[in-house]
N, C-alpha and C positions, 0 to 999 in steps of 0.2 A: 843260643847258650837255650837247653829248656830244662826246666827245672824237675828234680826229683827228692821227693818228697823225704825221706829221711837224710838228707843232705844237710848238716848243720850249715849254718851260714854267719860272719859272722861280722860283727859289732857296727865296724863300718864298709862292710860289703855292700860292694850294692846289689838291688833286687836281680835276678833274672833279665832277662830279655824279655824270657816269655812266660808262662806258669798255666801249668795244663793243671784238671787233673778233676777225676770222673766219678760217679753214684751210680751203681746198678739195685734191678731189685730184681730177683727171678723170681717172687710170687705172683709178678703181674704177667709172669710165660702161664699159670695157671690157667690166670683170668682169660688171656689171647686166647688158649685153647677153649674155652665155654663157648668166645664168640666164634671160631673156626669149627664150630658145635655146629654149634647153634644156625651159621650164613650150609652147614654142610646138611641140617635139615630142612631147609629152606628150596636148595637144591633137592636136596631125594623128592619131597613135594612132588616140587616144579614136572620133573621128572614119570614117576611114579604116579601121575594122578587117577588114584582108582578111587575116588573121596564119593561120596554116593548122595550126599548131601547140597552136593550145584557145585557151580563157577564159582558162585559170590564168595562162598567160606573158602576153598584153595586158593586163590586168589591172597586172600588178605591174611592166612595161613602161608601164605609161602612170601609174599612183599615184605608182612611185620619177621618175618624167622631171616630175610633177607638182612633187613631195616637191622633190627638186633646188632644181629653175628657181626653184620661193616660195624655198626659204628663201635662194640667188644673188642671186637678185633683193632682196631683202628684208633681209638682207646687208648688203649692198653697198652699198645707196641709201641705210644711215640711217648710214653715215659716208664719204659722198662727201665732208659739207665739216661745219664744228663754227660754230659761232655764241658767244664768249665777251661775257660783261656783268658789269663789278665798278659794283653803287654801293654804296651806302652801310652798307647789310646787309649784300652775301655777295657771293659770284663765283658766278653763272648758268653752264652749261655744259648745250646745248639742242648735237643733233645729226640729222644728215639738215633734208633736208627738213619732214618733222612733225614737227622738235626732241622726234626721242622716240628713242635713252633720255637721257635731261635728269637733267641732278644742278646743287643748288644745295647750295654751302656756307656755311655763315651766316660774317664774320669775326669773331666772337665763337671759332670754332672753329678756325681759322689762327693757327698761333703765328712762321709766318715764311715768305717767298716768294724764288723764284730763281728766275734769271734760267739756264736749258740754250740753250747755241747749235746747237746740232744733233744731237735724236735722231732716233734710225733705229729705220723700224718691228722692223726684225729683233730689237733689241736688245731687245722685247715678244714679239716672238711675231707676230709681223701687223698688219694694220692694225685698229680697233677698241677696243672695249670692254676695255679689258685688267685682267691682276692677273695679278703677277710678287710671289712670300714676301718676296721677298731686293727690293725695289726699289718696293710697295705699288700702285694704280690708274692707271692713265691712260684717255686718249681718243688714241687715237693714229692723224688723219686724212693725214700726210703725214708726209715727213722734214724736216725742219729744226726752227726754233726751236724751243722751248718755256716754259710756266708750271711751277715745280715748285712745290706749294705741303706746306709741312710742317703736318702739322695737329694740331690741341691733344693728342690717342688714340695715337700717336708714330709716327701711318702719314702716308705719301707720297702727293697726287695729281699729276700730271700729264696738260698737255692742249699738242698740236701747239696754232698759233696764231701767225700777224702783226705780228709790233711787240711782242712779248711783252718782249721789254723794256722797255717802256713800260706795258704790263697790273702788271711786278710792281716796276715803281717807284710807279704809282697805290695798289698793294696794301701796298705801304710806308710809303706816305706815312696810309693809312688805319690799318695797327698801331698804327700809331707817334701816331697821334691822338687813339685810341680809349685807349690806352694816357698819355698826358697828361692826356687830358679837354676838356675842348670847350673853355677858352680856348685850346690851343692850334692850331687851326680858325684861331679868326680872328686 
């Protein structure tokens, strides 16, 4: 059974077998284009080496442009979108089109879940995979709603995802079922 975000569940209806959600940030594509442009400039400089100031300067320019281009390109593409999956065992977060970076958190490590209605990348120092000592770890791909997990080790994990409130409810239902035993899900 797959979760559909706008399907209302009754008070005694069990959570879906699998809940999936995602979030996308189309603005990241602009940064990826800038990275691709730097990469292209580095390649053009390497091929069209009409520099008269010396091989060292040319080599530094090529390596610099290629390195910056690759870092920006892959760094932004990894956080264009995020996919979140909650099943009977865990919550899994996969970033970008390749699903990397990825984080899997067993439900047995989660002690609570909260809905955050308005998470801003600025609160976390920007987009991406973030860590702040006072807030924990986060995957931030856009401004908006998020799931905040309270982990058994005292840390928090936040992920921006569409329909986060529904995800939080599914997680809470699963945690409640785990704490009361298998009979609770019947």
